[in-house]
N, C-alpha and C positions, 0 to 999 in steps of 0.2 A: 504493500500499500504505498501510495505517496503521500509524506508526512507533510507537504504543503497543501494538500487539500483536504480540507475540515469537513467539508460538506458537500453533498450535490444537489443541484435544484433540476428538476425533471420539469418541461413544460413543454405546450403544444402552439398553436397560434391564438389569435385574440377570438377565433370561430369555434374550432376543435382542440381540447386536449389532445384526446387520442380516440381514433375510431374503433379501435377494437378489431376484430377479425374480418376477413373479406369474406362476406354472405356469400357473394355469388360464384368465388372459388369453392367456397365447402358446398356448396349446393350441386355443384357438379360433382360430387362425389358420393359414393355408398357411406351407410353408417360404417360397414368395417373397416374401411381404408381412413376414414376421418378417425376411428378409435384408437388404431393402428399406429396411425402417425403423431398422434397426441401433440399437435402443434404448440401447444403451451406448454410442453415439460421445461423448456428452457427459461422459462417467466419464473421459476423457483429459483434459478441462480439469483435472481436481482434482490431475493429477497436476502439473499446473505451477505450481501455487501457488508465490508467492515467500518465505513461510514455513514452517518443518518444520510437520509434522502428526504427531500421535500419536495412534495407535488405542488405546482404551480397552477392550479387548474383556470381556465379562461374557457368560456365557450362550453361545448359538450363534452361531458366523459361520461359515454355511453356503453354498455355493454363491458368488453374486452379494456376500454379505455377508462372504463369505472374500476374496474379489477386492479388496472394497473396503478390507478392513484392509491387505492387500496392496500398496496404492494408496500408503498413508501411510508417511511416513520412519523411525518407529518404532513397532510393537506391543509394548503392556504387555497382560498376559493375567490377568484374574480368576483364582484356583483352580479356580474350576469351566467354564471356556470350553472349547469344542470348536469345532474347525475340521474343516473339509470340503468335499468339491468332488464332492457326489451325484447331479449332471447323469446319469451314466451309467445310473442307476436309469431315468431317463427317455429313455434311448438317443441324449443327446446329449453333448457334452462341455462344460466350461466354456467361455465366452463372451464373457468381458470382460476376457483377457490372464492368465486363471488358472494356464493351463497353463506359459507363459512366465515368471510371477512366482514361483511356487511349485515350480518348476525351478531357477529361481536361488538360491530362499531356502534349499530343503532338499535337493539335488541331485535328478539326475534318478530314481534307481530309487524312492526316496520317492516323489516327486511322480509317477509314473507308477502306484505301487501306488496312491494315494490317488485319483487320477484314472479309472484302469480299474476300482477295486474300488467306491469310493462311502463307503470304511472312514474314520471321523473320526479325529481327532488330540486328545487331551487336552491341557492349557494344559501339562503337565509334559513330555509327549513334545514337544509344539511349542519348549520353552526347549532340549531335548537336541538337537532338531533345526537350530534357528537359525531357527527362524520368528516366536518371539518372543524380547524382549531381556530382560524379567523376567517373574515371576509373583507376584501380590501377593494376600493374602486378598481376595475380593470385593467385600465391605465397604469397603475401602481404596484399591480400584482408581483410582476417578477421582480422590481426593486426592493419589494418589502421582503420578497421569499430571499433573495441573495443577501441581504441586510440579515435577517435571523440566521442564515447559513454562517455569517463572516464571526 
């Protein structure tokens, strides 16, 4: 590990933090192929980093994007961020640990509601539920995340 690095900040764009899985790619494969491929297996390595990771979430963090944010040590959100697990709308459930991490973060009832309805959570609701640590104006989010990481 590089001693010059004290923390990592993971962010996306103003519109999307991370989109998650490529649904069109997955829909072209049968269940057995998708299951054997386990395309999210390498994501587990992300949780083993020796440095803290701050997710700076602006815009949409849906499906795998929400799961990626939850793999981070701290989630900060822009005031226009939205979190969700919309996989149910495709007839599947979150596949990269989303059901477990979301339940630990916001409780069983709220997590089940999100996973079984596909309903999204605003940054304000995510703060109230305990999913995010702080909410900032979107234009200041990344600067605040970097400042926190120093």
